[in-house]
The first five atom37 places (N, CA, C, CB, O) and aatype in JSON, in Angstrom:
{
  "aatype": [12, 2, 14, 16, 10, 10, 11, 10, 13, 0, 7, 19, 0, 10, 19, 13, 7, 10, 10, 10, 0, 17, 15, 2, 8, 11, 0, 19, 12, 1, 15, 3, 14, 1, 1, 2, 5, 0, 3, 15, 3, 9, 16, 10, 10, 15, 0, 15, 17, 4, 7, 18, 4, 11, 15, 6, 1, 1, 0, 10, 9, 0, 0, 2, 19, 14, 13, 1, 6, 10, 3, 19, 6, 5, 3, 6, 6, 7, 16, 11, 0, 18, 6, 0, 10, 7, 7, 8, 7, 9, 14, 19, 16, 19, 9, 7, 11, 6, 19, 19, 8, 7, 13, 3, 16, 5, 1, 10, 2, 5, 10, 10, 19, 0, 1, 7, 18, 14, 19, 2, 10, 5],
  "atom_mask": [
    [1, 1, 1, 1, 1],
    [1, 1, 1, 1, 1],
    [1, 1, 1, 1, 1],
    [1, 1, 1, 1, 1],
    [1, 1, 1, 1, 1],
    [1, 1, 1, 1, 1],
    [1, 1, 1, 1, 1],
    [1, 1, 1, 1, 1],
    [1, 1, 1, 1, 1],
    [1, 1, 1, 1, 1],
    [1, 1, 1, 0, 1],
    [1, 1, 1, 1, 1],
    [1, 1, 1, 1, 1],
    [1, 1, 1, 1, 1],
    [1, 1, 1, 1, 1],
    [1, 1, 1, 1, 1],
    [1, 1, 1, 0, 1],
    [1, 1, 1, 1, 1],
    [1, 1, 1, 1, 1],
    [1, 1, 1, 1, 1],
    [1, 1, 1, 1, 1],
    [1, 1, 1, 1, 1],
    [1, 1, 1, 1, 1],
    [1, 1, 1, 1, 1],
    [1, 1, 1, 1, 1],
    [1, 1, 1, 1, 1],
    [1, 1, 1, 1, 1],
    [1, 1, 1, 1, 1],
    [1, 1, 1, 1, 1],
    [1, 1, 1, 1, 1],
    [1, 1, 1, 1, 1],
    [1, 1, 1, 1, 1],
    [1, 1, 1, 1, 1],
    [1, 1, 1, 1, 1],
    [1, 1, 1, 1, 1],
    [1, 1, 1, 1, 1],
    [1, 1, 1, 1, 1],
    [1, 1, 1, 1, 1],
    [1, 1, 1, 1, 1],
    [1, 1, 1, 1, 1],
    [1, 1, 1, 1, 1],
    [1, 1, 1, 1, 1],
    [1, 1, 1, 1, 1],
    [1, 1, 1, 1, 1],
    [1, 1, 1, 1, 1],
    [1, 1, 1, 1, 1],
    [1, 1, 1, 1, 1],
    [1, 1, 1, 1, 1],
    [1, 1, 1, 1, 1],
    [1, 1, 1, 1, 1],
    [1, 1, 1, 0, 1],
    [1, 1, 1, 1, 1],
    [1, 1, 1, 1, 1],
    [1, 1, 1, 1, 1],
    [1, 1, 1, 1, 1],
    [1, 1, 1, 1, 1],
    [1, 1, 1, 1, 1],
    [1, 1, 1, 1, 1],
    [1, 1, 1, 1, 1],
    [1, 1, 1, 1, 1],
    [1, 1, 1, 1, 1],
    [1, 1, 1, 1, 1],
    [1, 1, 1, 1, 1],
    [1, 1, 1, 1, 1],
    [1, 1, 1, 1, 1],
    [1, 1, 1, 1, 1],
    [1, 1, 1, 1, 1],
    [1, 1, 1, 1, 1],
    [1, 1, 1, 1, 1],
    [1, 1, 1, 1, 1],
    [1, 1, 1, 1, 1],
    [1, 1, 1, 1, 1],
    [1, 1, 1, 1, 1],
    [1, 1, 1, 1, 1],
    [1, 1, 1, 1, 1],
    [1, 1, 1, 1, 1],
    [1, 1, 1, 1, 1],
    [1, 1, 1, 0, 1],
    [1, 1, 1, 1, 1],
    [1, 1, 1, 1, 1],
    [1, 1, 1, 1, 1],
    [1, 1, 1, 1, 1],
    [1, 1, 1, 1, 1],
    [1, 1, 1, 1, 1],
    [1, 1, 1, 1, 1],
    [1, 1, 1, 0, 1],
    [1, 1, 1, 0, 1],
    [1, 1, 1, 1, 1],
    [1, 1, 1, 0, 1],
    [1, 1, 1, 1, 1],
    [1, 1, 1, 1, 1],
    [1, 1, 1, 1, 1],
    [1, 1, 1, 1, 1],
    [1, 1, 1, 1, 1],
    [1, 1, 1, 1, 1],
    [1, 1, 1, 0, 1],
    [1, 1, 1, 1, 1],
    [1, 1, 1, 1, 1],
    [1, 1, 1, 1, 1],
    [1, 1, 1, 1, 1],
    [1, 1, 1, 1, 1],
    [1, 1, 1, 0, 1],
    [1, 1, 1, 1, 1],
    [1, 1, 1, 1, 1],
    [1, 1, 1, 1, 1],
    [1, 1, 1, 1, 1],
    [1, 1, 1, 1, 1],
    [1, 1, 1, 1, 1],
    [1, 1, 1, 1, 1],
    [1, 1, 1, 1, 1],
    [1, 1, 1, 1, 1],
    [1, 1, 1, 1, 1],
    [1, 1, 1, 1, 1],
    [1, 1, 1, 1, 1],
    [1, 1, 1, 1, 1],
    [1, 1, 1, 0, 1],
    [1, 1, 1, 1, 1],
    [1, 1, 1, 1, 1],
    [1, 1, 1, 1, 1],
    [1, 1, 1, 1, 1],
    [1, 1, 1, 1, 1],
    [1, 1, 1, 1, 1]
  ],
  "atom_positions": [
    [[-99.81, -90.27, -139.57], [-99.85, -91.1, -138.37], [-98.49, -90.97, -137.68], [-100.18, -92.6, -138.71], [-97.45, -90.84, -138.33]],
    [[-98.52, -91.02, -136.39], [-97.33, -90.9, -135.55], [-96.38, -92.08, -135.83], [-97.72, -90.86, -134.05], [-96.83, -93.23, -135.8]],
    [[-95.08, -91.84, -136.1], [-94.13, -92.93, -136.39], [-94.02, -93.94, -135.24], [-92.76, -92.35, -136.68], [-93.85, -95.13, -135.49]],
    [[-94.1, -93.48, -134.01], [-94.02, -94.39, -132.87], [-95.24, -95.31, -132.85], [-93.93, -93.59, -131.54], [-95.12, -96.52, -132.6]],
    [[-96.4, -94.74, -133.1], [-97.62, -95.53, -133.13], [-97.58, -96.53, -134.29], [-98.85, -94.61, -133.26], [-98.05, -97.67, -134.16]],
    [[-97.04, -96.12, -135.41], [-96.91, -96.99, -136.57], [-95.99, -98.18, -136.26], [-96.38, -96.2, -137.77], [-96.28, -99.31, -136.63]],
    [[-94.87, -97.91, -135.57], [-93.94, -98.99, -135.18], [-94.61, -99.95, -134.2], [-92.66, -98.39, -134.55], [-94.42, -101.17, -134.29]],
    [[-95.37, -99.41, -133.27], [-96.08, -100.25, -132.31], [-97.09, -101.14, -133.02], [-96.77, -99.37, -131.25], [-97.18, -102.33, -132.73]],
    [[-97.85, -100.56, -133.94], [-98.83, -101.33, -134.7], [-98.14, -102.43, -135.51], [-99.62, -100.4, -135.64], [-98.63, -103.56, -135.56]],
    [[-97.01, -102.12, -136.14], [-96.26, -103.11, -136.92], [-95.76, -104.24, -136.02], [-95.07, -102.45, -137.65], [-95.79, -105.4, -136.41]],
    [[-95.3, -103.89, -134.82], [-94.82, -104.89, -133.87], [-95.94, -105.83, -133.43], [0.0, 0.0, 0.0], [-95.75, -107.04, -133.36]],
    [[-97.09, -105.26, -133.13], [-98.24, -106.06, -132.71], [-98.67, -106.98, -133.86], [-99.41, -105.15, -132.25], [-98.98, -108.15, -133.63]],
    [[-98.7, -106.46, -135.07], [-99.09, -107.25, -136.23], [-98.11, -108.41, -136.44], [-99.16, -106.37, -137.49], [-98.52, -109.52, -136.77]],
    [[-96.82, -108.15, -136.26], [-95.8, -109.18, -136.43], [-95.99, -110.29, -135.39], [-94.39, -108.58, -136.32], [-95.95, -111.47, -135.73]],
    [[-96.18, -109.91, -134.14], [-96.39, -110.9, -133.08], [-97.64, -111.72, -133.35], [-96.49, -110.2, -131.69], [-97.63, -112.94, -133.2]],
    [[-98.72, -111.07, -133.75], [-99.95, -111.78, -134.07], [-99.72, -112.77, -135.22], [-101.06, -110.77, -134.45], [-100.19, -113.9, -135.16]],
    [[-99.02, -112.34, -136.24], [-98.72, -113.21, -137.39], [-97.89, -114.42, -136.98], [0.0, 0.0, 0.0], [-98.14, -115.53, -137.43]],
    [[-96.91, -114.2, -136.12], [-96.08, -115.31, -135.65], [-96.88, -116.3, -134.81], [-94.89, -114.79, -134.84], [-96.71, -117.51, -134.93]],
    [[-97.76, -115.78, -133.96], [-98.61, -116.66, -133.16], [-99.55, -117.47, -134.03], [-99.41, -115.84, -132.15], [-99.78, -118.66, -133.78]],
    [[-100.1, -116.86, -135.05], [-100.98, -117.55, -135.97], [-100.23, -118.64, -136.73], [-101.61, -116.56, -136.96], [-100.74, -119.76, -136.89]],
    [[-99.03, -118.33, -137.2], [-98.21, -119.32, -137.92], [-97.84, -120.48, -136.99], [-96.94, -118.66, -138.48], [-97.88, -121.64, -137.42]],
    [[-97.49, -120.19, -135.75], [-97.12, -121.23, -134.79], [-98.32, -122.13, -134.5], [-96.6, -120.6, -133.49], [-98.18, -123.35, -134.43]],
    [[-99.49, -121.53, -134.34], [-100.7, -122.28, -134.08], [-101.02, -123.21, -135.25], [-101.88, -121.32, -133.82], [-101.38, -124.37, -135.03]],
    [[-100.89, -122.72, -136.47], [-101.14, -123.54, -137.66], [-100.12, -124.68, -137.74], [-101.07, -122.68, -138.93], [-100.49, -125.8, -138.08]],
    [[-98.87, -124.39, -137.43], [-97.82, -125.42, -137.46], [-98.15, -126.53, -136.46], [-96.43, -124.79, -137.13], [-97.99, -127.71, -136.78]],
    [[-98.61, -126.17, -135.27], [-98.97, -127.16, -134.26], [-100.14, -128.03, -134.75], [-99.34, -126.47, -132.93], [-100.14, -129.25, -134.54]],
    [[-101.12, -127.42, -135.39], [-102.26, -128.17, -135.92], [-101.81, -129.15, -136.99], [-103.33, -127.22, -136.48], [-102.28, -130.29, -137.03]],
    [[-100.92, -128.73, -137.86], [-100.4, -129.6, -138.92], [-99.62, -130.75, -138.3], [-99.51, -128.81, -139.9], [-99.77, -131.9, -138.73]],
    [[-98.8, -130.47, -137.31], [-98.0, -131.53, -136.68], [-98.89, -132.57, -136.0], [-97.04, -130.91, -135.66], [-98.53, -133.75, -135.97]],
    [[-100.03, -132.17, -135.45], [-100.95, -133.12, -134.83], [-101.52, -134.09, -135.86], [-102.09, -132.38, -134.12], [-101.93, -135.19, -135.51]],
    [[-101.54, -133.7, -137.12], [-102.09, -134.55, -138.18], [-101.06, -135.46, -138.81], [-102.71, -133.69, -139.24], [-101.42, -136.29, -139.65]],
    [[-99.81, -135.33, -138.44], [-98.74, -136.15, -139.01], [-98.92, -137.6, -138.56], [-97.32, -135.61, -138.59], [-98.89, -137.87, -137.36]],
    [[-99.11, -138.53, -139.5], [-99.35, -139.93, -139.11], [-98.17, -140.57, -138.39], [-99.69, -140.74, -140.33], [-98.35, -141.58, -137.71]],
    [[-96.98, -140.01, -138.52], [-95.82, -140.57, -137.82], [-95.89, -140.34, -136.32], [-94.54, -139.97, -138.37], [-95.23, -141.03, -135.54]],
    [[-96.68, -139.38, -135.92], [-96.73, -138.94, -134.53], [-97.07, -140.08, -133.57], [-97.74, -137.83, -134.37], [-96.39, -140.25, -132.55]],
    [[-98.09, -140.85, -133.87], [-98.54, -141.93, -132.97], [-98.4, -143.31, -133.59], [-99.99, -141.7, -132.57], [-99.08, -144.25, -133.19]],
    [[-97.53, -143.42, -134.56], [-97.41, -144.68, -135.29], [-96.24, -145.49, -134.75], [-97.24, -144.41, -136.81], [-95.13, -144.97, -134.58]],
    [[-96.49, -146.78, -134.49], [-95.43, -147.69, -134.07], [-94.51, -147.99, -135.25], [-96.02, -149.0, -133.48], [-94.87, -147.73, -136.4]],
    [[-93.35, -148.54, -134.98], [-92.37, -148.81, -136.02], [-92.9, -149.78, -137.08], [-91.1, -149.37, -135.41], [-92.47, -149.72, -138.23]],
    [[-93.81, -150.65, -136.71], [-94.32, -151.63, -137.67], [-95.63, -151.18, -138.34], [-94.54, -152.96, -136.98], [-96.13, -151.86, -139.23]],
    [[-96.18, -150.05, -137.92], [-97.43, -149.57, -138.51], [-97.2, -149.0, -139.91], [-98.07, -148.5, -137.62], [-96.16, -148.42, -140.19]],
    [[-98.19, -149.19, -140.78], [-98.1, -148.73, -142.16], [-99.37, -147.96, -142.5], [-97.9, -149.93, -143.14], [-100.48, -148.43, -142.27]],
    [[-99.19, -146.77, -143.05], [-100.3, -145.94, -143.5], [-100.08, -145.59, -144.95], [-100.45, -144.66, -142.63], [-99.01, -145.1, -145.33]],
    [[-101.08, -145.84, -145.77], [-101.03, -145.52, -147.19], [-101.96, -144.34, -147.44], [-101.44, -146.75, -148.07], [-103.16, -144.43, -147.2]],
    [[-101.41, -143.24, -147.93], [-102.2, -142.07, -148.33], [-102.41, -142.17, -149.83], [-101.5, -140.71, -147.92], [-101.44, -142.25, -150.59]],
    [[-103.67, -142.17, -150.25], [-103.97, -142.45, -151.65], [-105.19, -141.66, -152.11], [-104.21, -143.96, -151.85], [-105.78, -140.89, -151.35]],
    [[-105.55, -141.87, -153.37], [-106.78, -141.33, -153.94], [-107.4, -142.43, -154.8], [-106.51, -140.03, -154.78], [-106.69, -143.27, -155.36]],
    [[-108.72, -142.43, -154.89], [-109.43, -143.5, -155.59], [-109.06, -143.61, -157.08], [-110.91, -143.29, -155.46], [-109.1, -144.7, -157.64]],
    [[-108.71, -142.5, -157.71], [-108.43, -142.49, -159.15], [-106.97, -142.8, -159.49], [-108.8, -141.15, -159.72], [-106.62, -142.93, -160.66]],
    [[-106.12, -142.92, -158.49], [-104.67, -143.04, -158.7], [-104.25, -144.47, -159.03], [-103.91, -142.56, -157.46], [-104.43, -145.38, -158.22]],
    [[-103.71, -144.66, -160.22], [-103.27, -145.98, -160.65], [-102.13, -146.54, -159.82], [0.0, 0.0, 0.0], [-102.12, -147.73, -159.5]],
    [[-101.17, -145.7, -159.46], [-100.05, -146.16, -158.62], [-100.54, -146.56, -157.24], [-98.96, -145.06, -158.51], [-100.05, -147.51, -156.64]],
    [[-101.53, -145.82, -156.72], [-102.12, -146.16, -155.42], [-102.77, -147.53, -155.49], [-103.16, -145.09, -155.0], [-102.62, -148.35, -154.57]],
    [[-103.5, -147.79, -156.57], [-104.16, -149.08, -156.75], [-103.13, -150.2, -156.84], [-105.04, -149.07, -158.02], [-103.32, -151.27, -156.26]],
    [[-102.04, -149.95, -157.55], [-100.98, -150.96, -157.68], [-100.35, -151.26, -156.32], [-99.9, -150.5, -158.66], [-100.12, -152.42, -155.98]],
    [[-100.08, -150.22, -155.57], [-99.47, -150.43, -154.25], [-100.44, -151.15, -153.31], [-99.03, -149.1, -153.63], [-100.04, -152.06, -152.59]],
    [[-101.7, -150.74, -153.32], [-102.71, -151.38, -152.48], [-102.78, -152.88, -152.79], [-104.1, -150.71, -152.68], [-102.75, -153.71, -151.88]],
    [[-102.87, -153.22, -154.09], [-102.94, -154.63, -154.49], [-101.68, -155.39, -154.06], [-103.12, -154.74, -156.01], [-101.78, -156.52, -153.59]],
    [[-100.52, -154.77, -154.22], [-99.26, -155.42, -153.85], [-99.19, -155.67, -152.34], [-98.07, -154.57, -154.3], [-98.75, -156.74, -151.92]],
    [[-99.6, -154.71, -151.55], [-99.58, -154.89, -150.09], [-100.56, -155.98, -149.65], [-99.91, -153.57, -149.38], [-100.24, -156.8, -148.79]],
    [[-101.74, -155.99, -150.25], [-102.74, -157.02, -149.92], [-102.22, -158.39, -150.33], [-104.1, -156.72, -150.61], [-102.33, -159.35, -149.56]],
    [[-101.66, -158.5, -151.53], [-101.14, -159.78, -152.01], [-100.01, -160.3, -151.13], [-100.65, -159.64, -153.45], [-99.84, -161.51, -150.98]],
    [[-99.22, -159.38, -150.54], [-98.11, -159.77, -149.68], [-98.54, -159.93, -148.22], [-96.99, -158.75, -149.77], [-97.71, -160.16, -147.35]],
    [[-99.85, -159.81, -147.95], [-100.39, -159.93, -146.59], [-99.77, -158.93, -145.62], [-100.17, -161.35, -146.07], [-99.51, -159.26, -144.46]],
    [[-99.53, -157.73, -146.1], [-98.99, -156.67, -145.25], [-100.16, -155.86, -144.72], [-97.97, -155.77, -146.05], [-100.92, -155.28, -145.5]],
    [[-100.32, -155.8, -143.4], [-101.42, -155.01, -142.84], [-101.12, -153.51, -142.97], [-101.66, -155.38, -141.37], [-100.0, -153.07, -142.7]],
    [[-102.11, -152.76, -143.38], [-101.92, -151.31, -143.52], [-103.24, -150.6, -143.34], [-101.3, -150.97, -144.9], [-104.32, -151.18, -143.46]],
    [[-103.12, -149.33, -143.05], [-104.29, -148.45, -142.92], [-104.24, -147.51, -144.1], [-104.31, -147.66, -141.55], [-103.18, -146.97, -144.42]],
    [[-105.36, -147.31, -144.76], [-105.4, -146.45, -145.94], [-106.27, -145.23, -145.67], [-105.93, -147.22, -147.17], [-107.37, -145.34, -145.13]],
    [[-105.75, -144.07, -146.05], [-106.48, -142.81, -145.93], [-106.54, -142.16, -147.3], [-105.82, -141.86, -144.89], [-105.52, -142.0, -147.96]],
    [[-107.73, -141.79, -147.71], [-107.92, -141.1, -148.99], [-107.66, -139.62, -148.78], [-109.34, -141.34, -149.57], [-108.29, -138.99, -147.93]],
    [[-106.74, -139.05, -149.55], [-106.34, -137.65, -149.37], [-107.38, -136.67, -149.88], [-105.03, -137.4, -150.07], [-107.31, -135.48, -149.59]],
    [[-108.36, -137.16, -150.64], [-109.4, -136.28, -151.18], [-110.75, -136.47, -150.48], [-109.55, -136.52, -152.66], [-111.51, -135.51, -150.33]],
    [[-111.04, -137.68, -150.06], [-112.37, -137.98, -149.51], [-112.41, -138.01, -147.98], [-112.84, -139.3, -150.05], [-113.48, -138.0, -147.39]],
    [[-111.24, -138.06, -147.35], [-111.17, -138.23, -145.91], [-110.41, -137.06, -145.3], [-110.49, -139.58, -145.55], [-109.26, -136.81, -145.67]],
    [[-111.03, -136.35, -144.37], [-110.38, -135.18, -143.75], [-109.08, -135.57, -143.07], [-111.33, -134.52, -142.74], [-108.09, -134.83, -143.14]],
    [[-109.06, -136.72, -142.41], [-107.83, -137.18, -141.76], [-106.74, -137.4, -142.81], [-108.09, -138.48, -140.97], [-105.57, -137.07, -142.58]],
    [[-107.11, -137.97, -143.96], [-106.15, -138.2, -145.03], [-105.61, -136.9, -145.6], [0.0, 0.0, 0.0], [-104.41, -136.78, -145.86]],
    [[-106.49, -135.92, -145.79], [-106.07, -134.61, -146.31], [-105.1, -133.95, -145.36], [-107.29, -133.7, -146.53], [-104.07, -133.42, -145.79]],
    [[-105.42, -133.96, -144.08], [-104.55, -133.33, -143.08], [-103.21, -134.05, -142.96], [-105.25, -133.3, -141.72], [-102.17, -133.42, -142.82]],
    [[-103.25, -135.38, -143.02], [-102.01, -136.15, -142.96], [-101.12, -135.84, -144.16], [-102.31, -137.67, -142.9], [-99.9, -135.68, -144.02]],
    [[-101.73, -135.75, -145.33], [-101.0, -135.43, -146.57], [-100.34, -134.06, -146.45], [-101.95, -135.46, -147.78], [-99.17, -133.91, -146.81]],
    [[-101.07, -133.09, -145.95], [-100.52, -131.74, -145.78], [-99.4, -131.74, -144.75], [-101.62, -130.76, -145.35], [-98.39, -131.07, -144.94]],
    [[-99.57, -132.49, -143.66], [-98.56, -132.55, -142.61], [-97.25, -133.13, -143.12], [-99.07, -133.37, -141.43], [-96.18, -132.77, -142.64]],
    [[-97.34, -134.03, -144.09], [-96.15, -134.66, -144.65], [-95.58, -133.88, -145.82], [-96.46, -136.07, -145.08], [-94.64, -134.33, -146.47]],
    [[-96.15, -132.71, -146.1], [-95.67, -131.92, -147.23], [-95.94, -132.63, -148.54], [0.0, 0.0, 0.0], [-95.11, -132.61, -149.45]],
    [[-97.11, -133.25, -148.63], [-97.47, -134.06, -149.78], [-97.21, -133.38, -151.11], [0.0, 0.0, 0.0], [-97.54, -132.21, -151.32]],
    [[-96.63, -134.14, -151.99], [-96.41, -133.71, -153.38], [-96.5, -134.94, -154.26], [-95.01, -132.99, -153.55], [-95.5, -135.52, -154.68]],
    [[-97.73, -135.31, -154.52], [-97.96, -136.52, -155.31], [-98.4, -137.66, -154.42], [0.0, 0.0, 0.0], [-98.19, -137.64, -153.21]],
    [[-99.02, -138.65, -155.03], [-99.48, -139.83, -154.31], [-99.06, -141.06, -155.09], [-101.01, -139.8, -154.09], [-98.82, -140.96, -156.29]],
    [[-98.97, -142.19, -154.48], [-99.22, -142.45, -153.07], [-98.1, -141.93, -152.18], [-99.41, -143.92, -152.84], [-96.98, -141.69, -152.63]],
    [[-98.43, -141.76, -150.9], [-97.44, -141.49, -149.86], [-97.63, -142.61, -148.85], [-97.61, -140.04, -149.21], [-98.74, -142.83, -148.36]],
    [[-96.55, -143.31, -148.53], [-96.62, -144.42, -147.61], [-95.77, -144.1, -146.39], [-96.16, -145.74, -148.29], [-94.62, -143.7, -146.51]],
    [[-96.36, -144.28, -145.22], [-95.64, -144.07, -143.97], [-95.45, -145.43, -143.33], [-96.41, -143.07, -143.01], [-96.42, -146.11, -142.98]],
    [[-94.2, -145.81, -143.17], [-93.85, -147.09, -142.55], [-93.05, -146.75, -141.31], [-93.04, -148.04, -143.54], [-91.9, -146.32, -141.38]],
    [[-93.69, -146.95, -140.16], [-93.07, -146.48, -138.92], [-92.96, -144.97, -138.97], [0.0, 0.0, 0.0], [-93.96, -144.27, -139.06]],
    [[-91.75, -144.48, -138.92], [-91.51, -143.03, -139.0], [-90.96, -142.62, -140.37], [-90.53, -142.59, -137.91], [-90.69, -141.45, -140.61]],
    [[-90.81, -143.6, -141.26], [-90.26, -143.35, -142.59], [-91.38, -143.0, -143.58], [-89.48, -144.59, -143.09], [-92.48, -143.55, -143.51]],
    [[-91.08, -142.08, -144.48], [-92.05, -141.65, -145.48], [-91.51, -141.97, -146.87], [-92.36, -140.13, -145.35], [-90.37, -141.65, -147.2]],
    [[-92.35, -142.62, -147.68], [-91.99, -142.96, -149.05], [-92.98, -142.23, -149.97], [-92.02, -144.53, -149.3], [-94.18, -142.46, -149.91]],
    [[-92.45, -141.35, -150.8], [-93.27, -140.62, -151.77], [-93.26, -141.38, -153.09], [-92.77, -139.16, -151.97], [-92.2, -141.7, -153.62]],
    [[-94.45, -141.67, -153.6], [-94.57, -142.4, -154.86], [-94.53, -143.91, -154.62], [0.0, 0.0, 0.0], [-94.28, -144.37, -153.5]],
    [[-94.78, -144.66, -155.67], [-94.76, -146.12, -155.59], [-93.33, -146.59, -155.86], [-95.77, -146.77, -156.61], [-93.03, -147.17, -156.9]],
    [[-92.46, -146.31, -154.89], [-91.03, -146.63, -154.97], [-90.84, -148.04, -154.42], [-90.16, -145.58, -154.16], [-90.58, -148.23, -153.23]],
    [[-90.96, -149.03, -155.3], [-90.95, -150.42, -154.85], [-89.63, -150.8, -154.17], [-91.2, -151.35, -156.02], [-89.64, -151.59, -153.22]],
    [[-88.53, -150.26, -154.63], [-87.23, -150.58, -154.01], [-87.2, -150.12, -152.56], [-86.08, -149.92, -154.8], [-86.79, -150.88, -151.67]],
    [[-87.62, -148.89, -152.31], [-87.61, -148.35, -150.94], [-88.67, -149.05, -150.08], [-87.85, -146.82, -150.96], [-88.41, -149.36, -148.92]],
    [[-89.85, -149.29, -150.64], [-90.89, -149.99, -149.9], [-90.44, -151.39, -149.51], [-92.18, -150.08, -150.74], [-90.62, -151.81, -148.36]],
    [[-89.84, -152.13, -150.45], [-89.33, -153.46, -150.14], [-88.3, -153.41, -149.03], [-88.71, -154.1, -151.39], [-88.34, -154.21, -148.1]],
    [[-87.38, -152.45, -149.11], [-86.33, -152.31, -148.1], [-86.93, -152.1, -146.71], [-85.4, -151.13, -148.46], [-86.53, -152.76, -145.75]],
    [[-87.88, -151.19, -146.6], [-88.47, -150.88, -145.3], [-89.34, -152.03, -144.78], [-89.3, -149.61, -145.39], [-89.35, -152.31, -143.58]],
    [[-90.08, -152.69, -145.68], [-90.95, -153.78, -145.25], [-90.17, -155.02, -144.86], [-91.93, -154.12, -146.36], [-90.5, -155.67, -143.87]],
    [[-89.14, -155.35, -145.62], [-88.3, -156.51, -145.28], [-87.62, -156.28, -143.94], [-87.24, -156.76, -146.39], [-87.5, -157.21, -143.14]],
    [[-87.17, -155.07, -143.68], [-86.53, -154.74, -142.41], [-87.49, -154.92, -141.23], [-86.01, -153.31, -142.43], [-87.05, -155.07, -140.09]],
    [[-88.78, -154.89, -141.5], [-89.79, -155.07, -140.45], [-90.36, -156.49, -140.44], [-90.92, -154.06, -140.64], [-91.36, -156.76, -139.76]],
    [[-89.73, -157.39, -141.19], [-90.1, -158.8, -141.14], [-91.15, -159.25, -142.14], [0.0, 0.0, 0.0], [-91.65, -160.37, -142.04]],
    [[-91.49, -158.4, -143.11], [-92.45, -158.8, -144.13], [-91.69, -159.35, -145.33], [-93.38, -157.61, -144.54], [-90.94, -158.6, -145.96]],
    [[-91.87, -160.64, -145.66], [-91.16, -161.22, -146.82], [-91.82, -160.79, -148.13], [-91.13, -162.78, -146.72], [-92.62, -161.53, -148.7]],
    [[-91.49, -159.6, -148.58], [-92.15, -159.04, -149.76], [-91.15, -158.8, -150.89], [-92.86, -157.74, -149.41], [-89.94, -158.73, -150.69]],
    [[-91.7, -158.69, -152.07], [-90.96, -158.25, -153.24], [-91.97, -157.53, -154.13], [-90.25, -159.47, -154.0], [-92.43, -158.05, -155.14]],
    [[-92.29, -156.3, -153.72], [-93.27, -155.53, -154.47], [-92.72, -155.19, -155.84], [-93.65, -154.25, -153.71], [-91.54, -154.85, -155.99]],
    [[-93.58, -155.28, -156.83], [-93.17, -155.01, -158.21], [-93.94, -153.82, -158.74], [-93.39, -156.23, -159.11], [-93.74, -153.43, -159.89]]
  ]
}
């Protein structure tokens, strides 16, 4: 094959690959729950079998903290949100624009108290 033609083909393939990657990145960013979330909004990404998720859910309900819950396995929106946040383990809690990975009660308390919720999650 002609070296010039080979270089042209490689260049076209590279541009196509970059466009595909950019398009995928944009789709992932649209699924990020922080995108349209107010500072006081809370989203819990969880799974039905997760013990830490259950503990956090119970603690938030007991503290009368309003939140939206998305299942990362059963709900397409939850799966996409988890991927957009670079999910690595659950629960993942989004408070305003802040992301808390795991049931980190110290960090959750800090963020919730700063938003006016008198909590002490355990």
